[in-house]
C-alpha positions as CSV (number, residue, x, y, z in Angstrom):
1,M,5.5,-12.3,28.3
2,L,2.4,-11.5,26.2
3,L,2.4,-14.6,24.0
4,R,4.2,-18.0,24.5
5,V,3.9,-20.9,22.1
6,E,5.3,-24.4,22.8
7,N,5.2,-27.5,20.6
8,L,2.5,-26.3,18.3
9,F,1.4,-28.9,15.6
10,L,-1.0,-28.4,12.7
11,Y,-1.3,-31.2,10.2
12,Y,-3.6,-31.5,7.2
13,E,-5.2,-34.5,5.5
14,S,-4.7,-34.7,1.8
15,E,-5.2,-37.4,-0.9
16,R,-1.5,-38.1,-0.9
17,G,-1.1,-38.2,2.9
18,I,-0.6,-36.1,6.0
19,V,0.8,-32.6,5.4
20,R,3.0,-31.6,8.4
21,A,2.5,-27.8,7.9
22,V,3.5,-26.8,11.5
23,D,5.6,-29.4,13.3
24,G,6.5,-28.6,16.9
25,V,6.9,-24.8,16.7
26,G,7.7,-22.6,19.7
27,F,8.5,-18.9,20.3
28,E,7.8,-15.9,22.6
29,L,6.5,-12.4,22.0
30,G,6.6,-9.6,24.4
31,T,4.5,-6.4,24.8
32,K,5.1,-3.8,22.1
33,E,7.4,-6.2,20.2
34,T,7.3,-7.3,16.6
35,L,8.2,-10.8,15.6
36,S,8.9,-11.4,11.9
37,I,8.4,-15.0,10.7
38,V,10.4,-15.4,7.6
39,G,10.7,-18.3,5.2
40,E,10.1,-19.6,1.7
41,S,6.6,-20.2,0.3
42,G,5.3,-23.5,1.6
43,S,7.3,-23.4,4.9
44,G,4.1,-23.2,7.1
45,K,4.0,-19.5,8.0
46,S,0.3,-19.0,7.2
47,S,-0.6,-22.3,8.8
48,L,1.2,-21.1,11.9
49,A,-0.9,-18.0,11.9
50,L,-4.2,-20.0,11.6
51,G,-3.0,-22.2,14.5
52,L,-2.4,-19.1,16.7
53,I,-6.0,-17.8,16.3
54,R,-7.6,-21.3,16.4
55,L,-8.9,-21.4,12.8
56,P,-7.7,-24.7,11.6
57,P,-9.3,-25.8,8.3
58,K,-11.8,-28.6,8.0
59,N,-9.2,-31.1,6.7
60,T,-7.1,-30.8,9.9
61,A,-5.5,-34.1,11.0
62,K,-3.7,-32.9,14.1
63,Y,-3.9,-29.6,16.0
64,A,-2.2,-29.6,19.4
65,G,0.3,-27.7,21.5
66,E,0.3,-24.9,24.1
67,I,-0.5,-21.3,23.5
68,F,-0.4,-18.9,26.4
69,F,-1.8,-15.4,25.7
70,D,-1.4,-12.9,28.5
71,G,-1.0,-15.8,31.0
72,L,-4.1,-17.6,29.7
73,D,-3.9,-21.1,28.3
74,V,-6.0,-20.6,25.3
75,M,-5.9,-24.2,24.0
76,K,-8.0,-25.2,27.0
77,L,-10.8,-22.7,26.3
78,S,-14.0,-23.6,24.6
79,D,-14.7,-22.0,21.2
80,E,-17.0,-19.4,22.7
81,E,-14.6,-18.6,25.5
82,F,-11.8,-18.2,23.0
83,R,-14.0,-15.9,20.9
84,K,-14.8,-13.6,23.8
85,K,-11.4,-13.6,25.6
86,V,-9.0,-13.7,22.8
87,R,-10.4,-13.2,19.3
88,L,-12.5,-10.1,20.0
89,N,-9.8,-7.8,21.3
90,G,-6.8,-10.0,22.1
91,I,-5.4,-11.3,18.9
92,A,-6.5,-10.0,15.5
93,M,-5.3,-11.0,12.0
94,V,-4.9,-9.2,8.7
95,F,-5.2,-11.9,6.1
96,Q,-3.2,-12.1,2.9
97,G,-5.1,-10.5,0.0
98,A,-7.3,-7.7,1.3
99,M,-9.9,-8.0,-1.5
100,N,-10.7,-11.5,-0.4
101,T,-11.1,-10.3,3.1
102,L,-13.7,-7.6,2.3
103,N,-17.3,-8.1,1.3
104,P,-17.8,-6.4,-2.1
105,V,-21.4,-5.4,-1.6
106,I,-21.1,-3.8,1.9
107,P,-19.6,-0.3,2.5
108,I,-16.3,-0.4,4.3
109,V,-17.5,1.6,7.3
110,K,-20.0,-1.2,8.1
111,Q,-17.4,-3.9,7.7
112,V,-15.0,-2.1,10.1
113,A,-17.8,-1.4,12.6
114,E,-19.2,-5.0,12.6
115,P,-16.9,-6.4,15.3
116,L,-18.0,-3.6,17.6
117,I,-21.7,-4.2,17.0
118,Q,-21.7,-8.0,17.1
119,G,-18.9,-8.5,19.7
120,F,-19.5,-5.7,22.1
121,N,-23.1,-4.7,21.5
122,I,-22.1,-1.1,20.8
123,P,-24.9,1.0,19.2
124,K,-24.6,1.3,15.4
125,N,-24.0,5.1,15.5
126,E,-21.2,4.8,18.0
127,A,-19.7,1.8,16.2
128,H,-19.7,3.7,12.9
129,Q,-18.1,6.7,14.5
130,K,-15.4,4.6,15.9
131,A,-14.9,2.9,12.5
132,V,-14.6,6.3,10.8
133,E,-12.1,7.4,13.4
134,T,-10.0,4.3,12.9
135,L,-10.1,4.6,9.1
136,S,-9.1,8.3,9.3
137,Y,-6.2,7.4,11.5
138,L,-5.1,5.0,8.8
139,G,-5.3,7.7,6.1
140,I,-8.8,7.1,4.7
141,K,-10.9,10.3,4.8
142,P,-14.3,10.2,6.5
143,E,-16.1,11.0,3.2
144,M,-14.7,7.8,1.7
145,A,-15.9,5.6,4.5
146,S,-19.3,4.9,2.7
147,R,-17.6,3.6,-0.4
148,Y,-17.3,0.0,-1.5
149,P,-14.1,-2.1,-1.7
150,H,-13.9,-2.0,-5.5
151,E,-13.7,1.8,-5.3
152,F,-10.3,1.6,-3.6
153,S,-6.8,0.8,-4.7
154,G,-4.9,-2.2,-3.5
155,G,-3.0,-0.1,-0.9
156,M,-6.2,1.5,0.4
157,R,-7.9,-1.8,0.7
158,Q,-5.0,-3.1,2.7
159,R,-5.5,-0.1,5.1
160,V,-9.2,-1.1,5.4
161,A,-8.1,-4.6,6.3
162,I,-5.8,-3.2,9.0
163,A,-8.5,-1.0,10.3
164,M,-10.8,-4.0,10.7
165,A,-8.1,-5.6,12.8
166,L,-7.4,-2.5,14.9
167,V,-10.9,-1.3,15.6
168,T,-11.2,-3.5,18.7
169,N,-7.8,-2.4,20.1
170,P,-6.2,-5.9,20.1
171,K,-2.9,-6.5,22.0
172,I,-1.5,-8.5,19.1
173,V,-2.0,-8.2,15.3
174,I,-0.9,-11.0,13.0
175,L,0.0,-9.7,9.5
176,D,0.1,-12.4,6.9
177,E,2.2,-10.9,4.1
178,P,0.2,-7.6,4.0
179,T,2.3,-6.1,1.2
180,S,2.8,-9.1,-1.1
181,A,0.4,-7.9,-3.9
182,L,1.4,-4.2,-3.7
183,D,3.8,-2.1,-5.7
184,I,7.0,-1.0,-4.0
185,I,5.8,2.5,-3.3
186,T,2.6,1.3,-1.7
187,Q,4.6,-1.3,0.3
188,A,6.8,1.5,1.7
189,N,3.6,3.5,2.7
190,I,2.1,0.4,4.4
191,M,5.4,-0.3,6.3
192,N,5.6,3.3,7.4
193,L,2.0,3.1,8.6
194,L,2.8,-0.1,10.6
195,K,5.8,1.6,12.2
196,K,3.6,4.6,13.1
197,L,1.0,2.3,14.7
198,K,3.7,0.4,16.6
199,N,5.2,3.6,18.1
200,E,1.9,5.4,18.8
201,I,-0.4,2.6,19.9
202,G,2.1,0.1,21.2
203,T,0.5,-2.9,19.4
204,S,2.6,-6.1,19.2
205,Y,2.9,-7.6,15.8
206,I,3.6,-11.0,14.3
207,F,4.7,-10.1,10.8
208,I,4.7,-13.0,8.3
209,T,6.8,-12.5,5.1
210,H,9.2,-14.1,2.7
211,D,10.9,-10.7,2.2
212,L,14.0,-10.2,4.5
213,A,14.2,-6.5,3.7
214,L,10.6,-5.9,4.9
215,A,11.2,-8.0,8.0
216,S,14.2,-5.9,8.9
217,E,12.1,-2.7,8.7
218,L,9.8,-3.7,11.5
219,A,11.2,-6.6,13.5
220,D,12.5,-6.7,17.1
221,K,12.8,-10.5,16.8
222,V,13.0,-12.8,13.9
223,A,12.0,-16.4,13.5
224,I,13.3,-18.3,10.5
225,M,10.9,-21.0,9.4
226,Y,11.8,-24.0,7.2
227,A,9.6,-27.0,6.3
228,G,7.2,-26.5,9.2
229,R,9.8,-25.8,11.9
230,I,11.6,-22.7,13.3
231,V,15.3,-23.3,12.7
232,E,16.6,-20.0,14.1
233,N,15.0,-17.5,16.5
234,G,16.4,-14.4,18.2
235,P,16.8,-10.7,18.2
236,A,16.6,-9.2,14.8
237,E,20.0,-7.4,15.0
238,K,21.8,-10.6,15.8
239,I,19.9,-12.7,13.2
240,F,20.7,-10.2,10.4
241,N,24.2,-9.3,11.3
242,S,25.4,-12.7,12.5
243,P,23.1,-15.6,11.3
244,K,23.9,-19.0,12.8
245,H,21.9,-21.5,10.8
246,P,23.1,-22.3,7.3
247,Y,19.6,-21.7,5.9
248,T,19.4,-18.2,7.4
249,Q,22.9,-17.4,6.0
250,L,21.9,-18.5,2.5
251,L,18.6,-16.5,2.8
252,I,20.5,-13.3,3.6
253,E,23.2,-14.0,1.0
254,S,20.5,-14.3,-1.7
255,V,19.2,-10.7,-1.1
256,P,20.7,-8.2,-3.6
257,T,22.4,-5.1,-2.0
258,L,22.6,-1.6,-3.3
259,R,25.9,-0.5,-1.7
260,A,28.0,-3.7,-1.7
261,E,29.6,-5.4,-4.7
262,R,28.7,-8.8,-3.3
263,V,27.0,-11.1,-5.9
264,P,23.8,-12.6,-4.6
265,K,23.9,-16.4,-4.0
266,F,21.1,-18.8,-4.6
267,I,19.9,-21.7,-2.4
268,P,20.3,-25.0,-4.3
269,G,17.4,-27.4,-4.6
270,A,13.8,-26.8,-3.6
271,P,11.8,-26.8,-0.3
272,P,10.9,-30.3,0.7
273,D,7.5,-32.0,0.4
274,L,5.8,-31.7,3.8
275,I,4.0,-35.0,3.2
276,N,7.3,-36.8,3.2
277,P,9.9,-34.5,4.7
278,P,13.6,-35.5,4.9
279,S,14.7,-37.4,7.9
280,G,17.0,-35.8,10.5
281,C,17.5,-32.1,9.7
282,R,15.0,-31.1,7.1
283,F,17.5,-28.7,5.5
284,H,20.3,-31.3,5.1
285,P,19.6,-32.0,1.3
286,R,20.3,-28.4,0.5
287,C,22.9,-27.6,3.2
288,P,26.5,-26.9,2.1
289,Y,27.8,-27.8,5.7
290,M,26.0,-31.1,6.1
291,I,27.7,-33.5,8.5
292,K,27.5,-36.9,6.9
293,G,26.1,-39.7,9.0
294,K,24.5,-37.3,11.4
295,C,22.4,-34.5,9.8
296,E,20.5,-36.9,7.5
297,R,19.7,-39.3,10.4
298,E,19.2,-37.3,13.6
299,E,17.0,-34.4,14.2
300,P,19.1,-31.5,15.6
301,R,18.4,-30.2,19.1
302,I,17.8,-26.6,19.9
303,T,21.0,-24.8,21.0
304,T,21.2,-21.4,22.5
305,V,24.1,-19.3,21.3
306,D,25.1,-15.6,21.9
307,G,22.9,-15.7,25.0
308,D,19.5,-15.4,23.3
309,V,19.6,-16.9,19.8
310,R,18.1,-20.4,19.5
311,V,19.3,-22.5,16.6
312,S,18.4,-26.0,15.5
313,C,21.6,-27.2,13.9
314,W,24.1,-29.9,14.6
315,L,26.9,-27.7,13.3
316,R,26.3,-25.1,16.0
317,E,26.0,-27.8,18.7
318,E,29.4,-29.3,17.8
319,M,31.0,-25.9,17.7
């Protein structure tokens, strides 16, 4: 197993209290696999990504858990050891909003080459050549490599951000909603590019999104996240064809379809406040199948169904 996460916590301090952004999360990712983490805005997806690469913000109140990368317990490493053994060519991340990732006054070839120069002490000429090759592989012509970020479209800037992540040949790339600000044609181009990279390079992905349709394009596994916790986790085919958790069911039923006459449904209510989340099952105020006297009082245990689907729901445990 390439990546195993157990009981990961990431809490923030705020003026109103402690925000429980990631609250006891666990999952596994194998070699050449893609895990899609799906959930509504505010469910803790981006915070989970920051926890995986050990970049908690300054207002962190709690950061704990176990992260095993390629057999290495990375939470026990010092910052310098983590930088050398994991961040340089182990786990890379493509952040949401490519323009915010790029420096507007530095040509893109220098930005892509920087990890090679600073992290591996590769000569500038060799590093720039490697950067140009990586950009070319992603569809950016060599003559465009000396341009600045503002000279590119949103889709091209996203390709540059992906090149920055791939140039060191990492084993895992975390993609935090890489297509959220793009038009639908550019989204499709980026998704086709990611599928090409997966097939040709064999990189493992953690793909963070709130779009189930995009998740289904790329995912081998799916983790459904709600209010800081993963409520359902398993193979993508089983999750999409036979969802077990009520939240997953409602998410899938809310997606419009082209070929079926089914009317999309909406999820009642709103995501909970992570400063003061509901007791028991955090989805119970919005759940149509709530078991009175139980769901609102007791936190559901994780139940394994269909052999390899893990669900946190009292309804499934009783069944």
